[in-house]
N, C-alpha and C positions, 0 to 999 in steps of 0.2 A: 218577369223575374223580380224577386224580392230584393229590395235595396236594404242592406244591413248597415246600420250606423254604428261603426266600431268605436266611435268616440264615446258613445253612451255605454257600450258593453265592456269597455276597457277596464273600468274600475271593478265591476262585479267579477270579471274574469280573473283579475289580479287577486281579488279576495278569495275566489274559488281555488286558484292555484296555490295561494298561501295556505288555505284550509286543507287542501290535499297534501301539501308538504308537511303541515303540522300533524295531520292524521297519520301520514306515513312514518313520521318521526316518532309519534306516540306508539304506533304499532311496533316499530323497531325497538323502542325503549321497553315496551311491555314484553316483547318476546325475550329480550336480553334479561329483563328482570325475572321473568318466569323461569328462564334457563338457570339463572343464578339461584333462585329459590329452590328449583328442583335439585340442583347439585347440593345445596345446603341440606335439603330434606334427605337425600340419599346418604350424605355424610352423617347426619344425625341418626338415621336408621341404622347405619353400620355401627356407629358408636353405641347405640342402644343394644344392638344384638351382641356386641362384644362385652358390654356391661352385664347383660343377662348371662352370657357364658361364664364370665368371671364370677358372678353371683352364684350360679349353680355350682361352679367349682369350689367356691368358698363353703357353700352349704354342705357339699359332699365331704369336704375336708373336715368340717366341724362334726358331721355325723361319724366319720371315720375316727376322728380324735375321741369322740364320746365312746365309741365302741372299744377302742384301745384302752381308754381310761377305765371303763367298766371291767375289762379283762384284767388290767393291771391291778385294780383295787381288789378284784376277786383273788388274784394270785397272792397279793399281799395279805389278804384276810386268811387265806388258807395256809400261809406260811411258806409258800414256794419262794416268794420274794421277801428279802429282809433277813434278820438274824435267824439262825436255825432254832427250831422249837423242839429240842430234845425231849422235854417233858411230855409234850403232846404226842410224840411218836411212841414213847413208852406207854402212856395212858391208852392210846389206841390199840397197841399190841395187847395190853392186859385186858382191855374191854372185849376185844375179839376173842381172846382165850377164855374169858369168863363165859362167853356164850358157847364156845366149843367144848370147854372142859377137857383139855388135853391132859394126859397123865403127867407130863413134864414139859415145862417151857422155861428155858434159861436164855438170857441174852447178854451180850457184851457190846457196848457202843464205843467205837473208837473216836479219837479226835478228828475234827474236821480237816479236810485237805482239798486240793484242787480236783475237780471232776475231769477226768481225762478219758476221752473216747477218740478213736482214729479220725472221724470226720467232723468232730465238734470244733467249730470256729467261734472263738469268743470275740465279740465286738468290743471296741474301746469303751471303757466305763462300765462294763458288765463282767462280773466274775462269777463263774459257775463253780459252786463248792459241793462237796459231798461228805457224808459221814457214814462209815461202814459199820454195819451191825451184824455181829455173829449170832446166829440162833441155833440152839440145841433143843431138839424137840423129840418127845416120845409120842408116837402116833398109833391109833388103833388100825388105821388103813391109809393107803396113799392119798385118798381124797381129802383127808384132814389137812394135808399140806396146802392143797389148792384152795380149800375153804378158808384157811387162815389168811392166805395172801389176798383172796378176794374180799374177805372181811376187812382187812387193812385198807384196801383201796376204797371200799365203801365208807368206812368210818372216818377217814381223813383224806382231805383233798390234796395233800402234799404228794409230791412225786417221789417214787422210789423205783429202783431197778433191782432185779434179782441177778446177782453176779454168778452165784453157783449154788447148787444143792446136791447133796448126796444122801441116799437112803440105804440103810442096811437092816436086814431082818434080825429080830431078836428070837433066839431059840432055834430049834431045828426046823428044816424045811417040811418034814413029814408031819410035824405037830399040827393040830387043828388051831385055827385062829382063836385067840382069846377075845372076849367081848368086853371085858372090864379092865384089862391092863394092856400095856404097850406091846404091840407086835412089831413095830418098826422104830428105828432110831434115825432121825434126820439131822443133818448139819447143813445150814444154809448161810450164805452171806448176802445180805441185802444192802443197798446203798441208798441212803436218803439224800435227795438232791435239793439244794437251795441256791437261789441267785442273790448274790451279795450286791446291795445298792451302793453305787459310788456317788 
């Protein structure tokens, strides 16, 4: 049997025990440190993702704002937003008639008033106004009326609505249609719409 001298082994075994304890402590500390770092990483990752979401939301808002600003500037340029542009309405009407060459075109533009429609809800700070224009026209045929209204829509980007139109025939029904003078008389009311800036 081997005789072990524990007296000589005591010191190395104590050192080994202390080394094992230190190694275990270091492993435990390392594990706790890694766990804390992992939690910090997850928290940072979550913050980064929420920052990316916020950034994308801000970029989308900026894009939307740019679209609305472009639309608004277009509306302002066309005259839909701002002071009414009575002269441009009349010029558009006359330019369209110059191309059509109607036998007679007379108009009467009324003062501006509130634009009232049953389902129109005005937001605070926005006032929708309108100016009524009475048109008296002599037409060769019915299509001239539609061509005039279409020409107005194409020549000016301003918004108008047709409130009413009535057509009456000139002369007897059995007479043949004239090609150089008026066959129909039309009376129409159109309403030019503008949005007043507050």
